[in-house]
C-alpha positions as CSV (number, residue, x, y, z in Angstrom):
1,M,22.2,-266.4,41.6
2,S,20.5,-265.2,38.6
3,T,18.0,-266.9,35.9
4,T,19.2,-267.1,32.2
5,A,17.2,-268.5,29.6
6,S,20.0,-271.4,28.5
7,S,23.8,-272.3,28.9
8,L,25.9,-275.0,27.1
9,T,29.1,-276.3,28.2
10,L,31.3,-276.7,24.8
11,G,33.2,-279.9,25.9
12,P,35.6,-279.8,28.5
13,R,37.5,-277.1,26.6
14,R,39.2,-273.7,27.1
15,C,37.4,-270.5,25.7
16,R,38.1,-266.9,24.9
17,A,36.3,-265.7,22.4
18,I,32.7,-265.3,20.8
19,A,30.8,-263.3,18.5
20,G,27.7,-262.4,16.8
21,V,26.7,-263.7,13.7
22,T,24.0,-262.2,11.1
23,A,21.7,-264.0,9.4
24,E,23.4,-264.0,6.2
25,Y,26.2,-266.0,8.2
26,L,24.4,-268.2,9.8
27,S,22.2,-269.6,6.9
28,G,25.3,-269.8,4.8
29,G,26.1,-266.8,3.0
30,A,24.6,-267.3,-0.4
31,N,25.9,-264.1,-1.6
32,S,29.7,-264.7,-0.9
33,R,32.6,-263.6,-2.7
34,F,34.3,-266.4,-2.7
35,E,32.6,-268.6,-5.5
36,N,33.8,-272.2,-7.1
37,D,32.4,-273.7,-9.9
38,D,29.4,-275.0,-8.5
39,G,28.3,-271.3,-7.2
40,P,28.3,-269.3,-3.9
41,R,30.2,-271.1,-1.1
42,G,27.4,-270.5,1.0
43,G,25.1,-273.0,-0.7
44,E,22.0,-272.6,-3.0
45,D,19.7,-274.4,-0.4
46,D,20.6,-272.0,2.4
47,D,18.3,-268.7,2.6
48,A,18.9,-266.2,5.3
49,E,15.6,-265.4,5.0
50,D,14.1,-268.6,6.3
51,L,15.4,-268.0,9.5
52,A,12.8,-266.3,12.0
53,P,13.4,-263.4,13.3
54,S,13.5,-265.1,17.1
55,T,16.5,-267.2,15.9
56,H,20.1,-265.9,17.1
57,G,23.4,-266.9,15.8
58,F,27.0,-266.8,17.7
59,V,30.0,-268.3,16.8
60,A,32.9,-269.3,19.5
61,G,36.1,-270.8,19.6
62,T,38.2,-273.2,21.8
63,A,41.4,-271.9,23.1
64,V,43.4,-275.3,23.8
65,L,47.2,-275.0,23.9
66,G,49.2,-277.8,22.0
67,G,45.4,-279.5,21.2
68,D,42.6,-279.2,18.9
69,N,40.7,-276.3,18.5
70,D,37.4,-275.4,16.9
71,L,35.1,-273.1,15.6
72,L,31.5,-273.7,17.1
73,T,28.7,-272.5,15.6
74,L,25.9,-272.1,18.1
75,Q,21.7,-271.0,17.7
76,Y,20.0,-270.1,20.1
77,Q,15.8,-270.0,19.1
78,E,14.6,-267.7,21.5
79,E,10.7,-269.1,21.8
80,E,12.1,-272.5,22.8
81,K,14.7,-271.0,24.9
82,K,17.2,-273.6,23.5
83,L,20.6,-272.9,22.6
84,S,22.1,-275.5,20.5
85,Q,25.6,-276.2,18.8
86,I,24.8,-276.7,15.0
87,E,28.3,-276.9,13.6
88,S,31.5,-277.7,14.4
89,R,34.7,-277.0,12.1
90,S,38.2,-277.7,12.9
91,H,40.9,-274.8,13.6
92,P,44.0,-276.5,13.2
93,A,46.3,-273.1,13.7
94,G,46.4,-272.8,17.0
95,E,44.2,-271.8,20.4
96,I,41.3,-269.0,19.4
97,W,42.1,-265.4,21.2
98,E,39.6,-263.6,19.0
99,L,36.6,-263.9,16.2
100,A,35.7,-261.0,14.0
101,P,32.9,-262.5,11.7
102,H,32.0,-260.7,8.3
103,P,29.1,-258.6,8.9
104,K,27.1,-259.8,5.8
105,E,29.0,-263.2,4.8
106,R,29.8,-266.1,5.6
107,F,33.4,-265.8,6.8
108,L,35.3,-264.7,9.5
109,V,38.7,-263.7,10.5
110,S,40.8,-265.5,13.4
111,C,43.5,-264.6,15.8
112,W,45.2,-267.2,17.5
113,A,48.5,-268.5,19.0
114,S,50.3,-271.5,19.1
115,A,54.1,-273.0,20.2
116,E,55.0,-271.0,16.9
117,G,53.8,-267.5,17.6
118,R,50.3,-265.7,17.0
119,E,49.1,-265.3,13.4
120,I,46.1,-264.4,11.5
121,S,43.4,-266.7,9.6
122,V,40.7,-266.0,7.5
123,A,38.1,-269.0,7.5
124,T,35.2,-269.4,4.7
125,K,32.9,-271.8,4.6
126,D,35.2,-274.6,2.9
127,Y,38.7,-272.9,3.0
128,M,41.0,-271.3,5.3
129,V,44.4,-268.9,4.9
130,D,46.7,-269.6,7.4
131,R,49.4,-267.1,8.4
132,I,48.6,-264.1,6.1
133,A,51.9,-262.1,5.4
134,G,52.0,-259.8,7.8
135,G,50.2,-261.2,10.2
136,E,52.6,-261.9,12.7
137,G,51.5,-261.3,16.4
138,A,48.2,-260.5,15.8
139,R,46.2,-260.5,19.0
140,M,42.8,-258.9,17.8
141,A,40.9,-258.0,15.2
142,A,37.5,-256.3,14.0
143,F,35.8,-255.4,10.9
144,D,34.9,-252.0,9.7
145,N,30.9,-252.9,9.6
146,K,29.8,-249.7,8.3
147,N,32.0,-250.3,5.1
148,A,29.9,-253.4,4.2
149,G,33.1,-255.5,5.8
150,Q,35.4,-254.7,3.1
151,Q,38.2,-254.1,5.6
152,F,39.4,-255.1,8.9
153,A,42.0,-253.7,11.3
154,S,44.4,-255.9,13.8
155,V,46.4,-254.7,17.3
156,H,49.7,-256.5,17.3
157,E,52.3,-257.2,20.0
158,D,54.4,-254.8,19.2
159,G,51.5,-251.8,19.9
160,S,51.0,-251.8,16.0
161,T,47.9,-251.7,14.6
162,K,47.1,-252.7,10.8
163,F,44.3,-252.1,8.5
164,W,43.6,-254.6,5.9
165,H,41.5,-254.6,2.9
166,F,40.0,-257.7,0.6
167,Q,40.8,-257.5,-3.3
168,E,38.1,-258.6,-5.8
169,G,38.2,-262.3,-5.7
170,E,40.7,-262.7,-3.2
171,V,40.6,-264.8,-0.1
172,A,43.6,-263.4,1.3
173,P,43.6,-259.6,2.7
174,V,46.0,-257.3,2.3
175,V,47.8,-254.7,4.5
176,G,47.2,-251.1,3.7
177,A,47.8,-248.5,6.3
178,V,49.9,-249.2,9.8
179,V,49.8,-247.0,12.4
180,K,53.4,-248.1,15.0
181,S,52.9,-247.1,18.7
182,D,55.8,-246.4,21.0
183,A,54.2,-248.8,23.7
184,A,54.7,-252.4,23.4
185,F,51.8,-254.7,23.6
186,K,51.2,-256.0,27.5
187,G,48.9,-259.0,27.6
188,C,45.3,-258.1,27.2
189,K,43.5,-256.0,24.2
190,D,40.9,-254.5,22.5
191,I,40.2,-253.0,19.7
192,A,36.5,-251.3,18.0
193,W,35.5,-249.2,14.7
194,D,34.5,-245.9,15.3
195,P,30.9,-245.9,13.2
196,N,30.7,-242.2,13.8
197,S,34.2,-241.1,11.8
198,P,35.3,-243.3,8.8
199,G,38.6,-244.9,9.0
200,V,39.2,-244.6,13.0
201,V,39.7,-247.1,15.4
202,I,40.3,-247.1,19.3
203,T,42.5,-249.6,20.6
204,A,44.0,-251.0,24.4
205,T,47.2,-252.9,24.0
206,G,47.3,-253.3,27.7
207,G,49.0,-250.0,29.0
208,N,47.5,-247.6,31.2
209,F,45.6,-246.2,28.0
210,A,43.5,-246.2,24.8
211,R,44.5,-245.0,21.6
212,I,42.5,-243.1,18.9
213,L,43.6,-243.9,15.6
214,D,42.8,-242.4,11.9
215,S,44.1,-245.2,9.1
216,R,43.2,-242.7,6.4
217,E,46.3,-240.4,7.8
218,A,48.2,-244.1,9.8
219,K,48.2,-242.3,12.9
220,E,47.4,-241.8,16.4
221,A,45.3,-238.8,16.7
222,T,44.6,-239.0,20.3
223,R,45.7,-241.0,23.4
224,I,43.8,-241.3,26.7
225,D,45.2,-241.8,30.2
226,T,43.1,-244.3,31.6
227,L,44.8,-244.2,34.9
228,T,44.9,-248.1,35.1
229,R,45.3,-250.7,32.6
230,C,43.1,-250.2,29.9
231,L,41.9,-253.7,28.6
232,T,38.7,-253.2,26.8
233,V,37.3,-250.6,24.5
234,D,33.9,-249.8,22.7
235,A,32.9,-247.4,20.5
236,N,29.2,-245.7,21.4
237,P,27.7,-246.4,17.6
238,N,25.0,-243.9,17.7
239,R,26.6,-240.3,19.8
240,P,30.0,-239.4,18.0
241,H,33.1,-239.1,20.1
242,F,32.0,-241.0,23.0
243,F,33.5,-244.5,23.6
244,L,34.1,-246.9,26.9
245,T,36.9,-248.7,28.4
246,G,37.5,-251.1,31.3
247,G,40.6,-252.8,32.7
248,E,42.1,-253.5,36.1
249,D,40.3,-251.3,38.0
250,G,36.6,-253.2,37.5
251,I,35.3,-250.0,36.3
252,V,33.8,-249.3,32.8
253,K,34.2,-246.0,32.0
254,F,32.4,-243.8,29.7
255,W,35.0,-240.6,28.0
256,D,34.2,-238.0,25.2
257,S,37.6,-237.9,22.9
258,R,37.0,-233.8,22.8
259,K,37.5,-233.3,26.0
260,A,39.1,-236.8,27.6
261,D,41.3,-235.3,30.3
262,E,39.0,-237.4,32.2
263,P,36.1,-239.7,32.3
264,V,32.1,-238.5,32.0
265,Q,31.0,-241.4,33.9
266,Q,31.7,-244.4,35.7
267,L,30.0,-247.5,36.3
268,R,31.6,-249.3,39.4
269,E,30.3,-252.1,41.9
270,G,29.4,-254.5,39.5
271,H,32.9,-256.4,39.0
272,Q,35.1,-257.4,42.2
273,H,38.2,-258.1,39.3
274,W,39.2,-257.2,35.7
275,V,36.9,-256.3,33.5
276,T,37.8,-258.2,30.7
277,K,35.3,-256.6,27.8
278,A,32.6,-254.3,27.6
279,R,30.4,-253.5,24.3
280,Y,27.8,-250.9,23.9
281,N,24.4,-252.5,22.3
282,P,24.2,-251.8,18.6
283,F,20.8,-250.5,18.4
284,H,20.4,-248.7,21.8
285,D,23.2,-247.1,23.4
286,Q,21.8,-246.8,26.8
287,L,22.7,-250.4,27.3
288,V,25.8,-251.8,28.0
289,I,26.9,-255.2,29.3
290,S,30.5,-256.4,30.8
291,S,32.5,-259.2,31.5
292,S,35.2,-260.0,34.4
293,T,37.6,-262.4,35.4
294,D,35.6,-262.9,38.8
295,G,32.9,-264.6,36.3
296,T,30.4,-262.4,36.6
297,V,28.4,-260.5,33.3
298,C,26.8,-257.1,33.8
299,L,24.1,-255.3,32.4
300,W,24.3,-251.8,32.5
301,R,22.1,-248.8,31.7
302,A,24.4,-245.8,30.6
303,A,21.6,-243.3,29.7
304,S,23.2,-240.1,30.6
305,V,26.0,-240.6,28.3
306,S,23.8,-241.8,25.6
307,S,22.4,-240.4,22.3
308,A,18.7,-240.4,24.0
309,P,18.7,-240.2,27.8
310,L,15.4,-241.4,29.4
311,L,13.2,-239.3,29.3
312,D,11.1,-240.3,32.1
313,M,13.7,-239.7,34.5
314,E,14.5,-236.4,33.4
315,S,13.9,-233.8,36.2
316,D,11.1,-231.3,35.8
317,D,12.6,-228.9,37.0
318,E,15.8,-227.7,34.5
319,D,17.6,-225.5,36.8
320,Q,17.7,-228.2,39.5
321,A,18.9,-231.0,37.0
322,A,21.7,-228.7,36.1
323,Q,22.7,-227.9,39.7
324,H,22.8,-231.2,40.5
325,P,24.6,-233.1,37.4
326,E,25.9,-235.8,39.4
327,T,22.3,-236.6,41.3
328,R,20.4,-237.0,37.8
329,K,23.6,-239.1,36.2
330,Q,22.9,-242.0,39.3
331,Q,19.1,-241.7,38.4
332,Q,19.7,-242.9,34.7
333,D,22.7,-244.7,35.0
334,A,22.7,-248.0,37.1
335,L,23.7,-251.7,37.3
336,V,20.6,-253.4,35.8
337,K,21.3,-257.1,36.4
338,S,24.5,-258.9,37.5
339,F,24.9,-262.7,36.0
340,D,27.2,-265.1,38.0
341,D,26.2,-268.8,36.0
342,N,29.3,-268.6,34.0
343,L,32.4,-270.1,37.3
344,D,35.3,-268.9,35.4
345,S,36.8,-265.9,33.9
346,V,34.4,-264.4,31.5
347,Y,36.8,-263.2,28.5
348,G,33.6,-263.3,25.6
349,I,30.4,-261.6,25.7
350,A,28.6,-260.7,22.6
351,W,25.3,-259.2,21.8
352,S,23.3,-260.9,18.9
353,A,23.3,-259.3,15.5
354,V,19.8,-260.3,15.3
355,N,17.7,-258.2,18.0
356,A,18.8,-255.6,20.6
357,W,17.5,-257.8,23.6
358,V,19.6,-260.8,23.3
359,Y,23.1,-261.3,24.4
360,A,26.1,-264.6,25.3
361,S,28.8,-264.7,27.3
362,L,31.5,-267.7,27.2
363,S,33.8,-268.5,29.9
364,Y,37.0,-269.8,30.4
365,D,35.8,-273.5,31.2
366,G,33.8,-273.3,27.9
367,K,30.3,-272.4,29.3
368,A,28.3,-270.6,27.0
369,V,25.2,-268.7,28.5
370,I,22.3,-266.8,26.9
371,H,21.2,-263.6,28.6
372,T,18.1,-261.2,28.0
373,V,17.4,-258.1,29.2
374,P,14.6,-257.4,31.6
375,A,11.3,-256.8,29.9
376,G,11.2,-253.2,32.3
377,E,14.1,-252.1,30.6
378,K,12.9,-252.7,27.6
379,Y,10.1,-250.7,27.8
380,K,11.9,-247.8,29.8
381,I,13.7,-247.4,26.4
382,L,10.6,-248.0,23.6
383,L,8.4,-246.3,25.5
């Protein structure tokens, strides 16, 4: 059993989604584009600068079928090692499967399910728009953070991916490009923007493959055979062409899209069941977190496939290193720590948007847990 900083049970309710939010979101988003007669909807008393760098924000969603659901804002005070719920907002549309907060402003996109089907909503501080035109069948959504949150993408049950944008002053987004698929959605899913390639996303729609899509040309650019049902994807934030996948074989795999006939690295023996989510650290791509239906959360070092391999682990003999690349990978890549604080399947994990060393997990039984990167691992990266 591992030792974690803090945990919080979000009531006796089922949960699937958690996301890190910025200081602007946590403070109310005083510069929101959505204004009313009284000024910005963030409230003029809210100020992101008032939040300490050691204050981390997360937003979680409940997934109660046929019951009351809520958007919950969580705050973690690093110095006090205290996780608390600071806000609860009703989400009457349905059970929340995914949350995509805007990278700067005080609103988010939620993908939800009800007895009537699956839809997308946009929730600002004071207002929620339900059943956005074109949002039918949505399972996952993600903002393009490199484009100041001006657009987001969503994956749908028919396998299609839609690219949305906001018109100035409007709350409801509109669909731009649509990339269809010849393979329908098969349950679990994921989507991630490639910050190194404008307009490009990577998707998992539940088949034995990941898709790289180009919104500018509205087409599939590459399809990667993952050999097992692919449940999660993420793009390396610092190294172009590199991305990861996870799936039913319990392995986190790393790929180079330019020669993707096989993975360039695989991290094993961390999970005993499906990998539900895997995420690169947004600041240091040597670090990756993953979650599983076995209730575990893993912190990995993946330096050999990062933009900055750990120098102190490199061989002094370059010829020897070239002759034994697998040995070098084993030295640089490893399971740093496994957490088993969650007693149910873990469907949600998220890095803090404030700094590189804090992340959160959320299990299906509603338990949110804060984890931190060990000091020794941090120093390997920074020194």
